[in-house]
N, C-alpha and C positions, 0 to 999 in steps of 0.2 A: 449448301442450299439453305440451311437454317439461318446463316448469317445474312444472306441476301434477303430473305423474307423479313428478318428483323429490321434491316435497313429500310426496306420499303414501308414497313409498318410505322416506323418512326417518322418517315418523311411526310406522311399525310397531315400530321399536326402542323408542320412548318408550311406546307402548301396551303392548308386552309387558312392559316394566319395571314399569308400573303394575299390569298384570294379574297378573304373578308375585308382586308384593308383596302384592296383595290376596288371592291364593290362599294364600300362606304364613301371613300374619297372625301373625307371631311376637311373642308377648309374652315376658316374662322366663322364664316356665316352659317355653314352647315352644322358646326359644333354647337352654335347657339340654338339651332333647330332641335337638337337632341336634348341638351341639358335642362331646359325649362320643364320638360315633361318627366322629370325624374320620378315623381311619385307614380306616374303611369307606368314607367318602366318596372318599378317594383311590383305593381299590380299584375302586369303582364307575366313577369317571371313567376310570381306566386301561382297564377292561374295555370301557366304552362306546366310547372313542376307538379302542382297538385293533380292535374289531369293525368300526367304520366305516372306519378308515384302511387296514386290510388289504384292503378291497374297492376303495377309490377311488384307491389309489396316491398316497400323500401327497406325493411329489415333484412331481406334476403339480398337486396342490391348492396346494402352497406357491407354485408358479409363478403360479397364478391370483391368489393373494392379493397377491403382490409386484406383479403387473401392475395390480391394482386400486388399490393404495396409491401406487404410483409409475408412473403410466402412461407408456408410451414416447412419444417425440416424434411418431411416426406413429400415428394412432388405430388401435386394434385393430378388426379386422373379425371379428365373431362369426359363427359358422357356422350355428348352429341356433336355431330358435324355442324359447322357454321351454317350450312345450307338449311338447317332446320328453322332458322329465323329469317330466311329470305322471304320475300313476298312479291307478288306481281303488282307493280305500280299501275294504277288505273287512272286514266284521264289526266288532268293537270293539277298542280298543287293548289290547295285551297286555304292553307293555314296562314298565308300572308295577310289575310283579312283580320285574323285575330292578332297577329303581330302588329298590324297598323293601328290597332285600337289603343296602343300605348301612347300615341301622340295626342296631346290635349286638343288641338284645333282640328275640327273635322276637315277643314280645307287642306291640311297637311297630310291627311291619312292616305291619300292616293300615292303621294311620294314615298311615304313610309312603307306601304305595301310593295312598291316597286323595289325598294332597298331590300326588304326581307326576301322577296322572290329572287333577286339577284344573288343574295348570299346563299340561298338554297341551291340555285343552279350552279354556282361556283363550286360548292362542295360536291355536287353530283359529277363534276368533270374530273375530280382528283382520281387518278388511276389506282392509287394505293388504298383508297377507301372502298370497302365492300358496299356499294350503293344498293338501296332497296333491301336493306337488311336491318332489322330492328336492333339487334345487339350492337351493330356498328354505329347506328345513330345514337344510342344511349352512351356508348363508349366515348363518342365524340363530345357529347354534352358534358359528361362527368369529367373526362380528362382535361378538357379545356377550362372548365370551371376550377378544377384543382390547380391548373397552371397559373390562372389569373390570381387566385387567392394566395398561392405559395411563391409565385415567381419562378418556379422550376418546371420544366417539361417532364412528363413521365418518360421513362425509358421505353425502348422498343419492347423489351421483355414484359414490363408492367402493362403496357397497352395491350399486348397480345393476351396476357393472362386475364386482364379485365374483360376483354371482349369474349373470351372463352367462358369465363365465369358467368357473365351476364347472359350468354347464349344458353347455358344450362338452366339458369333461373327462369328465363322466359319460357322454356319448354316445360320444365317441371311444374311451374305454377299455372300452366294452361293458358298463358297469354296468347300464344300463337293459335289457339283454337277460337279466339274471339272473332268479331266481325272484321272482314278485310278492310272496311273503311276506317274502323277505329285503329287498326294496326298502322295503316298508312298515315293517319292523322298524328299518331304518336311519333312516328319516324320524322315526318315533316317538322313537327314542333321541336323535337330534340335537335335536329340539324339547324333549323333557323335560330333557335335560342343560343346554341353553342357558338355558331358563327357570329351572331350579333355580339355576344359577350367578348369574344377574342378580337373582333374588329374594333369595338369601342376601346378596348384595352390598348391595342396596338396604336390606334390613332392618338390616344392620350399620351402614350410613351413617345411617339414620334414628334408630337407638337409641344410636349411639356405641359399638357393641359391637365391639371390636377382634378378638375371637375369630371372629365371623361374617365380618368383613371379610377377615381373613387366610385363612379357609377358602375364601371365594369366589375370592380371588386365587390360591391354590394350585390349586384345581380348574381355573381358567382356564389356568394355566400347564401343567397336565397335558394339557389339550386341545390347546394350541398346540404343545407338544412332540411330541405324537403325530402332528400334522399337519406336522411338520418346519418349524415356524414360529418356533422359538427354540432 
């Protein structure tokens, strides 16, 4: 049973990569739509990570990541069930408006908002991802940023350990006692940002577009720096 769970846990990274790529559908014209706004991409990533990191205490997040990637000799005993970071999703997503602000031209922002919403909706359909769970959203953002920066996927064991570690951090630091709207906004932001990074990276790799590849790596580096991971 454990092996089946690990396999499912690993698959959501691959599924999200495929879903993000399909949602972006970057041809040469669309690639040009993205790359001129690079500085805005950086600003968006910095705002997104800053918003999340200010709430979840990045020093504890960094500890959870280190623990997942280099587990101690004595196995970690996690304290809380993953259900402790579930939340009830209310209404419709709203953070695609902030995601769209990365585009320089106001006339392009509607298209960008649609892309960000498509990415979020694609992630929400992945069976292996625990949707509407803040620990899962943060795990997605951090693991995909690490994948883009290093070129290597996290293993199923690492992903599971990261999610369990972040789950404990979110409960212990009182984040889940915050306003429901803030928790939902953090989840949406984490999922949209992670999906966007992996989508840009995959399109860059598929098309041999160095500009897109470098954009994805820079955005991933911003995420990891904001979480005290580099």
